[in-house]
C-alpha positions as CSV (number, residue, x, y, z in Angstrom):
1,X,79.1,120.0,112.0
2,X,78.4,116.7,113.7
3,X,79.1,116.2,117.3
4,X,80.4,112.8,118.3
5,X,79.9,110.7,121.4
6,X,82.4,111.6,124.1
7,X,83.4,109.1,126.6
8,X,84.8,109.9,130.1
9,X,88.5,109.0,130.4
10,X,89.0,105.6,131.9
11,X,92.1,104.7,133.9
12,X,93.8,101.4,133.4
13,X,96.9,99.9,134.9
14,X,99.5,98.8,132.3
15,X,102.4,96.7,133.2
16,X,105.8,97.6,131.9
17,X,107.3,94.5,130.4
18,X,110.9,93.6,130.2
19,X,112.1,95.0,133.5
20,X,113.4,93.2,136.4
21,X,110.5,94.2,138.5
22,X,107.2,94.9,136.8
23,X,106.1,98.4,137.5
24,X,102.4,99.4,137.4
25,X,101.6,102.6,135.5
26,X,98.1,104.1,135.1
27,X,97.1,104.9,131.6
28,X,94.2,107.1,130.7
29,X,92.0,106.2,127.7
30,X,89.8,108.8,126.1
31,X,87.8,108.1,123.0
32,X,85.7,110.2,120.6
33,X,83.5,108.5,118.0
34,X,82.3,110.7,115.0
35,X,80.4,108.6,112.4
36,X,82.9,106.2,111.0
37,X,85.9,107.9,112.6
38,X,87.2,107.0,116.0
39,X,89.8,109.0,117.9
40,X,91.4,107.2,120.8
41,X,93.9,108.8,123.0
42,X,96.1,106.9,125.5
43,X,98.1,109.1,127.9
44,X,99.6,109.0,131.3
45,X,100.2,111.8,133.8
46,X,103.6,112.6,132.3
47,X,102.5,113.1,128.7
48,X,99.2,114.9,129.5
49,X,100.5,118.2,128.1
50,X,101.7,116.6,124.9
51,X,98.3,115.0,124.5
52,X,96.7,118.4,124.8
53,X,99.0,119.8,122.1
54,X,98.1,116.8,119.9
55,X,94.4,117.7,120.2
56,X,95.2,121.2,118.8
57,X,97.2,119.7,115.9
58,X,94.3,117.4,115.0
59,X,91.8,120.3,115.2
60,X,94.1,122.4,112.8
61,X,94.3,119.5,110.3
62,X,91.7,120.2,107.6
63,X,91.9,116.5,106.5
64,X,90.5,115.3,109.8
65,X,86.8,115.5,110.9
66,X,88.1,116.8,114.3
67,X,86.9,120.3,115.2
68,X,88.1,122.9,117.7
69,X,85.0,122.1,119.6
70,X,86.1,118.4,119.8
71,X,89.5,119.6,121.0
72,X,88.0,121.8,123.6
73,X,85.7,119.1,125.0
74,X,88.5,116.5,125.1
75,X,90.9,119.0,126.7
76,X,88.4,119.6,129.5
77,X,88.1,115.8,130.0
78,X,91.9,115.5,130.1
79,X,92.3,118.4,132.6
80,X,89.6,116.9,134.8
81,X,91.2,113.5,134.7
82,X,94.8,114.7,135.3
83,X,94.7,118.2,136.8
84,X,98.0,120.1,136.9
85,X,98.9,122.6,139.7
86,X,98.1,125.4,137.3
87,X,94.6,124.0,136.6
88,X,93.9,123.7,140.4
89,X,95.1,127.2,141.0
90,X,92.9,128.7,138.2
91,X,89.9,126.7,139.4
92,X,90.4,128.1,143.0
93,X,90.6,131.6,141.6
94,X,87.5,131.2,139.4
95,X,85.6,129.7,142.3
96,X,86.3,132.8,144.4
97,X,84.9,135.2,141.9
98,X,81.5,136.8,142.4
99,X,79.2,138.9,140.1
100,X,80.6,142.0,142.0
101,X,84.0,141.4,140.5
102,X,82.6,142.1,137.0
103,X,81.1,145.5,137.7
C-alpha cells in the first residue's frame, strides 16, 4: 500500500460568470498524488458533506488506487478547512476529556 503526497487545502476565489453582478465565492482545492494517479477535489462550504461522501465512494471502488486511509486523511483535511457546527462541538467535547474519564 503506497501512501501519496497530501497537500493542504487551498482556498481560491472563483467568480461566477454570467450574472448581473459578479459574486465572489471561495473554492477549496485538495489534491492527493499517488504515483501516476492524481485525485483533485474542488469544493465549497455548501458541498463539503457531498465531497466527504465522494471520498467514501472512491475508497469503496476497487478499481481506484484510493484507500480508506486516503479517505480518512482527506476527510480530516476537509473538516479542518471547513468545520461544521457538529465538528466544533465534538472537538470541544474531546478537548474536555481527561484520562480519569476512561477509568
